[in-house]
C-alpha positions in Angstrom: -29.3 43.8 80.7 -29.1 44.9 76.7 -25.2 44.2 77.1 -26.2 40.6 78.6 -27.5 39.4 75.3 -24.8 40.9 72.7 -23.4 38.2 70.4 -19.3 38.8 71.7 -17.6 40.7 69.3 -13.6 40.5 68.9 -12.5 43.9 68.1 -9.0 43.9 67.0 -8.9 47.7 66.7 -6.8 48.6 70.3 -7.2 51.9 72.2 -4.7 54.1 71.9 -1.7 53.7 74.3 1.5 52.3 74.2 3.1 48.6 72.7 2.5 46.3 75.7 -1.0 44.7 75.4 -3.7 44.5 78.2 -7.0 42.4 77.5 -9.6 43.6 80.0 -12.6 41.7 80.0 -16.0 42.5 82.6 -19.6 41.7 81.9 -19.9 45.5 84.0 -19.6 48.2 81.7 -18.5 50.8 84.4 -15.5 48.4 85.7 -14.0 47.8 82.2 -14.2 51.5 81.3 -12.4 52.0 84.6 -9.4 49.5 84.1 -9.3 50.5 79.6 -9.2 54.0 81.2 -6.4 53.2 83.7 -4.3 51.4 81.4 -5.0 53.5 78.4 -3.5 56.7 80.2 -0.7 54.5 81.8 0.2 53.9 78.0 -0.7 49.9 77.8 -2.9 49.1 74.7 -6.1 48.2 75.5 -8.2 45.7 74.1 -11.5 44.9 75.6 -14.1 42.2 76.2 -17.3 41.5 78.1 -18.1 37.6 77.1 -15.6 34.8 78.0 -16.1 33.3 75.2 -15.1 36.9 73.4 -12.1 37.0 76.0 -10.5 34.2 75.6 -11.0 34.8 71.4 -9.7 37.9 71.9 -6.6 36.7 74.1 -5.7 34.1 71.9 -5.5 36.9 68.6 -4.0 40.0 70.6 -1.7 37.3 72.7 -1.4 39.9 75.4 1.1 40.7 78.4 -1.6 40.8 80.6 -5.1 39.6 81.1 -7.0 41.6 83.8 -10.6 39.6 84.0 -14.0 39.9 85.9 -14.8 36.3 87.5 -18.6 37.5 86.6 -18.6 38.2 83.1 -21.8 38.9 80.8 -21.9 35.7 79.5 -19.6 32.9 80.7 -17.4 32.8 84.0 -13.7 34.9 84.5 -12.2 32.1 86.1 -13.3 28.9 83.8 -12.0 31.5 81.1 -8.7 31.8 83.2 -8.1 28.2 82.5 -9.2 28.2 79.1 -6.5 30.6 78.6 -3.8 28.7 81.1 -4.7 25.7 78.7 -4.0 27.1 75.5 -0.5 27.2 74.2 -0.9 30.4 72.5 -1.8 32.3 76.2 -0.6 29.8 78.5 2.3 32.4 79.4 0.0 35.3 80.1 -0.3 36.6 83.5 -3.5 36.6 84.3 -5.1 38.8 87.4 -8.7 37.3 88.7 -10.9 40.4 90.0 -14.3 39.5 92.3 -16.7 40.7 94.0 -16.7 37.9 96.2 -13.9 38.6 99.0 -13.7 34.9 100.1 -10.4 32.6 100.9 -13.2 30.2 98.2 -13.4 32.8 95.4 -9.2 33.0 95.9 -8.7 29.4 96.2 -10.5 28.8 92.9 -9.1 31.4 90.9 -5.4 30.3 92.0 -6.9 26.9 91.0 -7.6 27.8 88.3 -3.9 29.0 87.1 -4.6 32.5 87.8 -1.3 34.5 89.1 -2.7 37.2 91.3 -5.9 37.7 92.6 -7.5 40.9 93.7 -11.1 41.6 95.8 -13.8 44.4 94.3 -13.1 47.6 95.2 -9.1 47.4 94.4 -7.0 49.8 93.5 -7.1 50.9 89.7 -3.1 52.1 90.6 -2.0 48.7 92.5 -2.9 47.1 89.2 -0.8 49.2 87.0 2.1 48.5 89.0 1.2 45.0 88.5 0.7 45.8 84.8 4.6 47.2 85.1 6.1 44.3 86.9 5.0 41.9 83.7 5.4 44.0 81.3 8.6 46.0 82.2 8.3 49.7 82.7 9.9 52.2 85.1 7.2 53.3 87.8 5.5 56.4 87.6 8.0 58.6 89.4 10.8 57.6 87.8 9.0 58.2 84.1 8.3 61.9 85.5 11.7 62.6 86.3 12.7 61.1 83.1 10.6 63.5 81.4 11.6 66.4 82.9 15.3 66.0 83.1 15.7 65.0 86.4 
């Protein structure tokens, strides 16, 4: 509950990782940590936020290739944040994945109408989101990377 009352922060210190920026926004700290760890372990530069205003502000500054945003944020709404990102000239080209605990056709239609490139219902597969990130940001599938690293 304390997380919902905190002021939005803009933390430009990226988590350790690679060169492709991914913004993760969720009001659920456990989901946010899972996604951050998943992307970080796959060598992406990860930024995180819990609120709509914070996510939009951070995206405008960091200009990520991919935004994974929960429809439910600590303050605000992920679908509304998607609209704001797609309307702004600095972020309109970033890919947006909306995740939601509401696995309904209406929720998916709302996300798509907002400009989301992809919609995933919870529970979702973190590995599926990694595949989406690879398609957006480039990079070989994990099996190719492992084979290359081992000299095969």
